[in-house]
Each structure stands twice: as structure tokens, then as C-alpha cells.
ZAGU-18386 format. One line per 5 residues: for each residue x, y, z of C-alpha. Coordinates in steps of 0.02 Angstrom, whole numbers, m for minus. Layout:
<rs>
X/Y/Z | ...
</rs>
This chain:
<rs>
m3132/m53/7756 | m3290/m87/7620 | m3421/m175/7668 | m3565/m226/7567 | m3754/m214/7610
m3776/m389/7564 | m3610/m521/7503 | m3722/m668/7418 | m3535/m737/7350 | m3477/m780/7530
m3616/m908/7552 | m3599/m957/7368 | m3429/m994/7374 | m3461/m1106/7542 | m3584/m1215/7458
m3514/m1202/7274 | m3460/m1388/7278 | m3609/m1443/7353 | m3718/m1369/7249 | m3619/m1428/7084
m3666/m1587/7123 | m3835/m1555/7138 | m3842/m1479/6980 | m3760/m1635/6900 | m3875/m1741/6983
m4049/m1641/6921 | m3973/m1633/6751 | m3966/m1827/6740 | m4149/m1843/6813 | m4284/m1860/6690
m4362/m1692/6721 | m4303/m1517/6759 | m4479/m1486/6817 | m4562/m1562/6958 | m4516/m1728/7021
m4418/m1810/7175 | m4322/m1654/7226 | m4479/m1559/7237 | m4567/m1663/7317 | m4433/m1694/7451
m4413/m1516/7471 | m4604/m1507/7507 | m4594/m1621/7627 | m4451/m1573/7706 | m4504/m1391/7724
m4681/m1457/7792 | m4588/m1550/7917 | m4501/m1401/7970 | m4629/m1302/7989 | m4745/m1439/8085
m4871/m1408/7950 | m4958/m1523/7824 | m4930/m1455/7660 | m4810/m1361/7568 | m4850/m1309/7374
m4696/m1266/7298 | m4716/m1133/7162 | m4626/m1003/7041 | m4619/m861/7176 | m4701/m770/7332
m4810/m655/7231 | m4871/m818/7132 | m4895/m885/7306 | m5009/m754/7365 | m5116/m727/7216
m5149/m932/7208 | m5200/m904/7402 | m5304/m771/7375 | m5395/m868/7217 | m5393/m1024/7341
m5507/m944/7459 | m5616/m873/7308 | m5579/m696/7329 | m5598/m577/7193 | m5712/m437/7127
m5799/m326/7266 | m5716/m402/7412 | m5597/m342/7535 | m5424/m379/7602 | m5329/m301/7750
m5159/m264/7709 | m4997/m178/7802 | m4973/11/7760 | m4792/m31/7741 | m4694/m172/7668
m4670/m264/7496 | m4810/m224/7402 | m4863/m385/7328 | m5006/m411/7461 | m5077/m253/7388
m5038/m309/7224 | m5090/m494/7205 | m5262/m412/7293 | m5284/m293/7143 | m5258/m419/7005
m5400/m505/7059 | m5511/m356/7061 | m5512/m365/7266 | m5493/m206/7361 | m5341/m186/7470
m5375/m105/7638 | m5229/3/7720 | m5193/m35/7915 | m5051/75/7982 | m4904/m9/8044
m4830/m34/8227 | m4724/100/8267 | m4590/m4/8352 | m4600/m178/8263 | m4648/m122/8086
m4778/m251/8061 | m4951/m217/8028 | m5042/m148/8214 | m5156/m271/8269 | m5252/m135/8384
m5279/m40/8199 | m5365/m177/8109 | m5544/m199/8180 | m5584/m8/8128 | m5562/m60/7950
m5663/m229/7947 | m5825/m234/7846 | m5949/m340/7783 | m5830/m368/7633 | m5696/m405/7713
m5633/m575/7680 | m5432/m587/7731 | m5290/m516/7828 | m5121/m536/7753 | m5000/m483/7880
m4821/m454/7826 | m4677/m541/7950 | m4560/m392/7899 | m4369/m373/7927 | m4384/m569/7996
m4493/m517/8144 | m4680/m604/8165 | m4833/m494/8160 | m4940/m512/8320 | m5016/m672/8241
m5120/m720/8418 | m5216/m568/8413 | m5239/m551/8236 | m5292/m742/8223 | m5406/m712/8368
m5488/m561/8272 | m5500/m654/8120 | m5581/m802/8197 | m5707/m665/8290 | m5745/m601/8112
m5738/m769/8012 | m5611/m678/7918 | m5449/m790/7828 | m5303/m755/7870 | m5138/m768/7725
m4966/m737/7817 | m4835/m664/7712 | m4677/m756/7759 | m4564/m685/7621 | m4434/m613/7751
m4453/m736/7912 | m4396/m896/7863 | m4391/m997/8046 | m4463/m843/8151 | m4578/m902/8270
m4709/m857/8419 | m4676/m960/8566 | m4625/m1082/8475 | m4744/m1088/8343 | m4672/m1050/8183
m4732/m920/8054 | m4832/m1009/7917 | m4931/m1109/8038 | m5043/m969/8100 | m5164/m938/7976
m5254/m1024/7847 | m5128/m1008/7716 | m4944/m953/7718 | m4834/m907/7577 | m4635/m882/7563
m4497/m817/7451 | m4354/m903/7398 | m4265/m758/7317 | m4074/m777/7346 | m4075/m636/7478
m4184/m724/7586 | m4150/m799/7747 | m4179/m967/7640 | m4126/m937/7464 | m4111/m1039/7299
m3997/m984/7157 | m4139/m894/7054 | m4315/m867/7094 | m4444/m976/7199 | m4594/m976/7335
m4708/m1099/7405 | m4871/m1113/7494 | m4898/m1195/7657 | m5055/m1239/7752 | m5135/m1370/7875
m5312/m1369/7790 | m5300/m1525/7650 | m5444/m1433/7540 | m5361/m1274/7537 | m5193/m1347/7478
m5255/m1442/7341 | m5336/m1292/7286 | m5175/m1204/7273 | m5081/m1359/7213 | m5224/m1360/7060
m5231/m1173/7035 | m5025/m1182/7028 | m5038/m1315/6876 | m5158/m1249/6769 | m5307/m1321/6881
m5268/m1497/6841 | m5318/m1607/6964 | m5224/m1760/6873 | m5127/m1743/6698 | m5249/m1650/6570
m5396/m1668/6668 | m5419/m1470/6715 | m5563/m1424/6829 | m5521/m1240/6873 | m5443/m1101/6771
m5260/m1085/6863 | m5108/m1035/6803 | m4927/m1095/6765 | m4822/m1082/6949 | m4687/m1217/6953
m4507/m1223/7063 | m4401/m1304/6942 | m4307/m1456/7020 | m4125/m1377/7054 | m4215/m1236/7141
m4298/m1375/7252 | m4142/m1458/7267 | m4050/m1310/7330 | m4160/m1275/7440 | m4183/m1449/7534
m3997/m1450/7550 | m3994/m1276/7623 | m4131/m1308/7725 | m4032/m1409/7837 | m3915/m1242/7861
m4064/m1124/7909 | m4053/m1130/8098 | m3871/m1118/8109 | m3883/m970/7981 | m4018/m884/8088
m3940/m907/8257 | m3782/m831/8172 | m3903/m689/8124 | m3961/m672/8300 | m3799/m661/8357
m3751/m523/8243 | m3903/m427/8301 | m3855/m451/8480 | m3690/m365/8432 | m3767/m225/8351
m3905/m150/8482 | m3775/m192/8619 | m3653/m88/8532 | m3788/64/8480 | m3888/60/8623
m3892/231/8688 | m3861/303/8513 | m4027/432/8455 | m4077/297/8344 | m4211/175/8361
m4164/m5/8379 | m4275/m166/8317 | m4399/m218/8455 | m4413/m395/8496 | m4556/m440/8623
m4549/m575/8750 | m4617/m749/8651 | m4572/m676/8482 | m4423/m763/8399 | m4336/m662/8276
m4232/m707/8129 | m4159/m527/8069 | m4171/m549/7875 | m4143/m369/7902 | m4059/m262/8039
m4172/m89/8034 | m4129/61/8127 | m4253/208/8128 | m4170/394/8123 | m4239/577/8059
m4068/585/7979 | m4074/413/7898 | m4026/498/7721 | m3877/596/7809 | m3819/416/7882
m3835/318/7732 | m3733/455/7645 | m3604/491/7779 | m3585/273/7796 | m3538/252/7609
m3402/378/7624 | m3322/263/7765 | m3348/94/7652 | m3522/40/7717 | m3668/m25/7606
m3837/7/7682 | m4014/m9/7600 | m4192/63/7621 | m4342/m54/7643 | m4454/26/7573
m4427/212/7522 | m4607/241/7511 | m4746/159/7599 | m4865/51/7495 | m5022/151/7556
m4932/290/7485 | m4876/224/7318 | m4967/319/7152 | m5027/156/7095 | m5139/117/7269
m5208/290/7274 | m5390/249/7249 | m5388/101/7387 | m5297/217/7534 | m5369/353/7629
m5202/432/7693 | m5229/381/7867 | m5070/274/7896 | m4943/406/7959 | m4839/283/8033
m4801/201/7877 | m4758/365/7795 | m4655/426/7935 | m4557/236/7941 | m4516/252/7745
m4428/423/7781 | m4339/349/7930 | m4299/170/7911 | m4125/102/7860 | m4062/m66/7842
m3872/m114/7907 | m3768/m254/7827 | m3820/m411/7901 | m3798/m583/7831 | m3720/m742/7915
m3563/m738/7843 | m3532/m565/7902 | m3381/m556/8020 | m3361/m487/8195 | m3224/m360/8143
m3353/m288/7993 | m3485/m273/8128 | m3372/m187/8252 | m3314/m60/8100 | m3501/m29/8055
m3553/15/8228 | m3378/92/8253 | m3428/212/8114 | m3605/244/8187 | m3544/283/8352
m3427/431/8284 | m3575/489/8169 | m3710/492/8292 | m3613/527/8473
</rs>
């Protein structure tokens, strides 16, 4: 049996006719950028998150940089970021001439360890960017309480966690700002690249909207320096359509994850954690093993695709060496041991059984 790590074709095949109709509708509209479809998606996504504002933009990295700029963060400021995850939080911070301050990851959840944040706060700390990694929420109650105590802003990186929640409160609605990616591989993915910023704060949302559109408060009236970061109309139409399936797709991911966990428990590997009240949406199903590279190689021989998220911890990357103190050993260890298994709503039960059977043969 051949099972790819990710098979986008399966979802595309299921949604093709509906998306073709949407493309026809968009092509007959007056604008291929902005317009009714973008506003409709912004409203729908804000309603889904139970939040006041969604600002559509080009991608999640733009969303992070725009959010930092809206908070006035720049040269001399410090921003606390996780030591492992995708690099955009640290990258966007550096692009504004601010300093990323790396905090090690939790050994079980893989998100930023809230118990290690306070030691990294200084008088220059202006924000914390927790990443909800692999679909699992960072510990927002603890992070937000700490941020409030020190009067620090919180930007949630929700690129991998559409629909994840803590005690029913969805990620993106905890911090001052939240950012999302709609890259095609995400739980809610478009047909190309796209992103969004969300907020409950009217003033911050307006600042983000202006920055994303050349600093315009209205057409041809520029009141600040901004950039060009727009979501095209077709992506918005597709995302608004797919949003109606997100909860169903997430529940399928969770059902598959339960099957994985039941079949793999007792093997000499670490399985994903899920604390009480934390709603995991399993963008990735990640196991941890000190034989990670061997496992990936052997599974490939058996026809099972895997992926590594990520082969190098952000704090270990050469580009960030001037900012790191090399005191993030857990993130470094995880980058050498984490392995992502196939998990997407269209994965068949017999395929999952084959994957777990292969792992049982290799590890028992």
C-alpha cells in the first residue's frame, strides 16, 4: 500500500465542482481583489471565532509583521517567541529591527512553555507570540495572565490551529491579535496563499487594515506607511465555502487521531498530549522517538510517507544566532526526534490501520 504524507487531490476532487462555480462567479464580478467575497469571508470567519474583526491579507507572515507594526513594535523592542515551530514569528520580529527572545518548548505539548516565559521578560519586552503548534493550543490562560501582569501584548500565531480551543474559547480570540494562514495544506486551506488577522480591539483592527493597504484610511488617503497585502477575491470565496466544512473536517481529524493513539499506545514512542479542556484539531499527528530518522526511512520502504516539522529548531538556525543564548535544549531535542504521520480528513481507516501496523512491526 502507498500512502502519501499529504494528499490534497482527495479534497480537491470532492470540492472541484463547487469551486469551479465559485471561480465562474468571481470572474464575472467587477473586482478580482477585494469586493463582496472578501467582506463575506471576513464576516463569516469573525462569527466563527466569536470575535469582532477579521482583516484578510496575503499570508500569515504578512499578518504577523502587520500585527507587530500595529502595536508599534520596532528597533530596541523585544518579542518573546517559541524556540521551535515555523520561523515566521522570529523572522517578522527581526524585519522590524526588534529582537526575538527565544523561550523553550514544553516537552509534551511542543508549544511554548509558559513556566519559562517570565524569566525572559525585561523592560524592553513588548509582546509574546505563542504558536499553536500542530493544531494544539498554547496555554493561553497562563500566557494571558502573565502578559496582563507585565502589560505585554499577545499575538497568537494560529497558522496550524483553525478551530482549536481552550474551554470552548477558540484560538485567535485570546490575545490582542491573532494571525492565520490559509495555505492549501492547513485545516482551512485555499487554492493558493492567503492569511488573516483577527482582533477584538477596534483600534488595533483598524490599524492593521490600514497597514495592509498602503496605510490608507480611504482610497487615495494615506495616513501612515503600510504595505500591499491583499487576499484575492477567489481565495476569499473558496475559504468562505470551505469554512462550512471546517468543524466536520476537524472532527474527522480528531477521530483519526484517536485511532492512532489507541493503536500506538504502549509502543516506545511519545504520543501527542491533550490536556483537559484543550481542543486539539490535529493539523499534524506527531510522534517523538530517538529513532526518528530510522523510522522515517523504514516507513518509506513500506510505502508510508512522513514529514519532519521541523528539522532544525528556530533558535538553532544560523540566521538567528545573534539573538539566541542556546538555552533551549528541549526544542533542539524535539527537532531531532519529532515525526509527523499522515493525517487528513480524507485518510481512509484501512490506510491508518496499515500505518499503525507498520509502526507496530517496527517498534515491538
